[in-house]
Phi, psi and omega in degrees: 000320177301320180294319178299316182295322178297315177299316179297319180302326183276309192267332186292318177300319182296313181295323183293311177304315181301314180297319181297320181296316181292316187274348182303313178303319177297318183296318178299318183298312183294325177293317178296318178297318180295320180296316180292324180290318180292331178294328179274331184250043181298129176294153177255143179254003178299126177084355179276160179256129188229129170263130175233117176272151182065037187265016180273346182198175174056220181300318181296319177300314182286332171297320178300314180296320181292315176296321181299316179300336183263005172087023180274150169280137187235146163242115183259130185233130172189177182276333185266098183297319181301316180291319179301321180294326178292319177294319181298316179302317179294319178301322180293320180294327184282345176134356180289130184294327182201141181228126175261133177256116180231095176301137179184162180245117183294343178281355178254119185302316183298322178297317179300314178300319184293314183288333173290314180299318177294328175297312180296318179301317183280316187253341177083003181194171175216128182251316180232136171242116182255104181271096187245334183306135181194154176226160181218155176218113183274102182200140175296143183301322182289348181273357175285113180286325176242116185294338179291348178293344180276346184301319182297328180294313180291319180298322178279313189282331182247301184296325179304303178300326179296314181298311183297315180299321180300314183285335186273332185310313179304323182280326179290330177296326183290332183257356191052050184278197185228149172245132180242125179244112178276103182258219182195146173298345175296338178287346178273322191212145182299141179237125180309137177073007183231031190301309185288320175302311177300322177293324180292322181286325178296318178296321177301313180298313181296320178304309185284331172298320179291317177299325179303322179285317183291322188262341182289148002267011182297320181232129177277150175232128177240120176259126185254136178237088182285147174281215179278107185250132181283119171203192187290339178268336181234049177281155186306320181297318180294316182298319183294328178285329188260333185225121180300321187282357179296336184292335185251003178266131179291134179256126182262145177291151177299327179293315177298316179299314182298318177301314180294322179297311181294323175299319180292320176301312181297334181271001176079020180293141178264335182229119188225105173262136181219123352298160190297336180293346178300329181299336177299327179298328178296312182293317178301317183295333180268322183274318185224069184298331181294342178288330186249359180261122177220147182283124179292148177275129177288132181258000000 
């Protein structure tokens, strides 16, 4: 066995690089062909039923508006019922035929089961599940005085989508529907003061990459990687206080992001970075991690 490993250590990298060089042109051609085909054969969401978690603000709110403009039936889920009702009223004005408001916390298993069941009871089907709910806490890991303080982040960002997906899968199989996971570039590479948040998003990414294999082609999976999006959690003042590099990063509006995300979902994209330059961070984090890693200054 030791000899086999030694042989693989020498030859496998060489063979792999050689194959990549040979196959790269074909890969680029097929990707270009797929992009052109998907652009022309974009799915329509008119009349489809969509659950959006975390839809009371930020990206989730504007995803609701974008789906509403395209005529989708909506179930809006978040903890703040008063805010959800305001979003629902605007969705109706924008063109959604019907909107269900279901207050709930995705970190609670019973709530996840309930809002999926209420969606089926009201609309009779489920086409898209958009797992958008998420929370963040910018703090150095060693500054947590109570380690239990990290639990809400993992429970909301990872276990919440897991619970919801579990209850939604039987219904999505019937419609050959789609699961949308709003992740983060932080799941690719460590971000100072965001260790638990980054870990929760990394877990989310791997979970849905695995489900893509297990569920395909019955259910499509789209993983979304938003850049710096302006909302109540990532406004410029807050970012300037917490991250020195926030001054030089372009901030996109939640409305622009939501439009691009729904377009990508309709085109069947499996991997969606918005804005698209964000995907460069993925390559840098893997090829040249030392370029984006810096020790944070303690304040």
